[in-house]
Residue, then its C-alpha position, 0 to 999 in steps of 0.5 A: m270129829e269134823e276138822v274145824n280150823t278156828n278158835m271158835d269165837l266171834h272175833t275169829f269168825l269176823e276176821e275169817l269172814k273179812k278175809d274169805r268174803p269181804y263183800d259180805i260184811l259192812e262196817v258202819n263208822k257213824r255213831v248211831d243210837p240203839f233206839l230204832e236207828v240201828s234197826t233203821v240201817l238194817w231195814h234199808l239194807e234189807m229193802a236193798n236186798k243186801n243182808l250183810v253182816t253189819v258191824f256198828n263201830s260206834v253205838n250209844n249205850l242206854k245212858g246216851a253215852k258212847s258205848t265201849f262195845k261194837v255191835v255186830t248183827n245180821i250174821f244169819a240173815s243170808r242162807d248162803r252165809c249160813a252155808y259158809i258157816l257150816n262149810t257146805n252149800p245152801e241146799s245141804i245146810s239142813q242135812k249138814y246141821g243134822e249130822l253135826e248135832r247128832k255127833t255130840i261132843e263132851p265139853v272141856i272145863v278150863k280154869p278162869e284164868d284161861a277163859p277170855v270171858k273172865d277178863v272183866v267181871k262185875k258183881d252185885d252193885e257193880v252190874n249196870l245193864s245200861e252200859l250195854p248197847i241194847i237195841q230197840h228194834h221196833e217202835r212198839d217194842a216194850g223197850p230195848y231187848i237183848t235178842a242174841g242172848v242164849c239163855v242157859a239153864k241147868h237141870s239136875t238130871y238132864g244137864y244144860n239147856a240152851a235157848i234164845l229167849r226174848l229179854q226185855y231191859k227193865n232196869l240196871r239189874k233186871l230183865g224181863v224174860f218170856m219162856i215159851p210154855g211147854k218148851h224146855t226152859d219153861l219145864y226146867f223153871k217149873c221144876y225149880k218153882e215146885s221146889g220154891k227155888d229161883m232158877p239160876i240162868a246164864i245169858v250168853i251174848g256173842h259167840h261163834p255162829r256155830f254156837y248159836l246154831g247149836s243152841q237152837t237144836t230140837q233134840p229131846i229134853e234129856v240131851d245136854e245141849y252143851k254137848v250138842i253145841g260141841g257137835v255143831m262146832g266140831k270140837p269140845l265147847r270150852l266152859t269155865h266156872s260161873e261167877s255167882l251161880g256156883k262152881d258147878f254152873l258152867i258158862p262158855a269160856d270164849a263168849e263175848i259177854v255172859i250175864e248171870g242171874k236168877v229167874l225169880v219164882d215169886v215175881e211176875e211182871p208184864e213183858g212185851p210186846f215185841g216184834e217176832f219172827s212172824r213179822y207181827y208184834g208178839y203180845q204182851v205177857e201179863r205174868g211174865r218172868v223176871i231175871e235178877v242179874t247178879a254178875i256180868n263176865m266179859k272179854k276186855d274187847a267184847i263185841y255185843q252181838d244182836i239179832f235183827a228180830g222179826h227179819a231174816d237174821h232171826i228167821i233163818l237161824g231158827a229154821i235150820p234146826i227145824e229143817a234138820k229135824l224134819l229131814y231126819e225124821l222123814r227120811r227114816a220113814y220115806s225113801s222118796i224125800k230129797n229135801v225140805h225148806l222152811p221159807l222166809s215167807g212163812g217166818g221159818r216156822f209156819t210153811c214147809y216145802i218138801q221135795i220128793k222123788k215120788n215112788f207111789e201114788g198116795e204117799t204124798k198125803n202120808i208125807l204131808l200128814a207127817v210133816l204137819g205132825i212132826h213140828n207143831s208150828i207148821k201150818l202149811a205143807v206142800t210137796v213138789d217133784e224133784d225138778i222143782n227148786i224148793f228154795d225158789e218160791s216162783q217155782i213152788m207157785w208154778a208147781l201149784a198152778t200147773r200140777a195140783k188138782f185142787s179138788e183132790n190134792i188139798f186137805v185141811i185139818p181143823k182145830c189143831q194145837r196152836i203155838s203161842l206166837d201164831p198171829v191168827p186170832s184163834n184158840f186153834s190152828d188149822k193145818l193145810g196140806i197140798d200135793a203139787t206133784f205130777p201123777l206118776d202116769k201123767r208126768m209132763e215134760t218141762l222146758k229145758p235149755p238145749e242140750k247141744y249148748k249145755q257146756i257154753s256159759f253166758e259169759d262166752y257171749l259177752k267176750 
């Protein structure tokens, strides 16, 4: 088990970040409104290329009064910061994440009196979601959305599934939820629906960043994701009994806030639109599902966590586990694979760059076909040589301009399965593979800094 010297909650993470990387966190003391003002601050930071963890110390709730909660957001908006979270370097994030998620660790159960999330418990008529500083990020969003809500559902055979789903505020005790068709939460719900039962659900808002990364795992449905989260955290996830979902339904003991409820099988309402990872508005779902909230658990000093939807905070968090899956699957089949990257420019889903040390002519096409098939969201795959930095898109474009022979090194696969949030107006998705590597027998020598002065740093000339 990896040693992790932390209490593994959000408070401790923020304290450690302030100590280790004070330049990486911004505190906003001015009182702000959750309706578009919080996101306006984040837009300005992004345009200034300052994707800092941002703590809003004074935020209104949905009633217009000052909220008792601080809001923290933008935690995952920097790949360098995600490397810090996983104790690695930015180029090795995917490999490190993949190693951790495969080291599943059994959770431990603690008594409610030992669970900080049980400091304050509200049930039934005491529940009032408008007391939370739920953010509306974009003008055409259907309303305020909980964007950092890890939705936990339980299956009698498979155990627990965790997924970040978009959660639209409807009223004091009701949320709209969008479950992506065919994904695990949707499949769990169908099992409940077939038996005519509402599906119990817990919504975790605020936890250590490794908890969030673990919740995005792409492991098979039969893998209990509480165990995966423990592996990513490097220690057993502490769980306690839910307040309204039964003693056998467990919730994270160290979370900031846990909302409990049930997804109703016999109620459908419109949900959306919502600003998605594609940087377009996701469509309105006419027959969306509804969560009836039954209880809220929270720490006495709970922090409300938000994810800046449609931006780096949203995109990088979702991309890292997919990169890990790609790297693991590709390396099982091809010894030439060096690294993979899902860039921000492709929403962390649609575009993949693959760095290889080519062994044979023709293998690049096999690799491209594999990438396009491993994850159905990927529409563009590009292979490059090992001297190309796949995290620098100017180098990717240089490789395309100088190494790809377009008449031979590009192929299109038409009419593939389209993911529901693909903004292209079509029932299908075309897939594109591009080989931007040199032929083995015609590799050209690239320009490099002089070897003679390799040990001299730039700072030496500023003295």
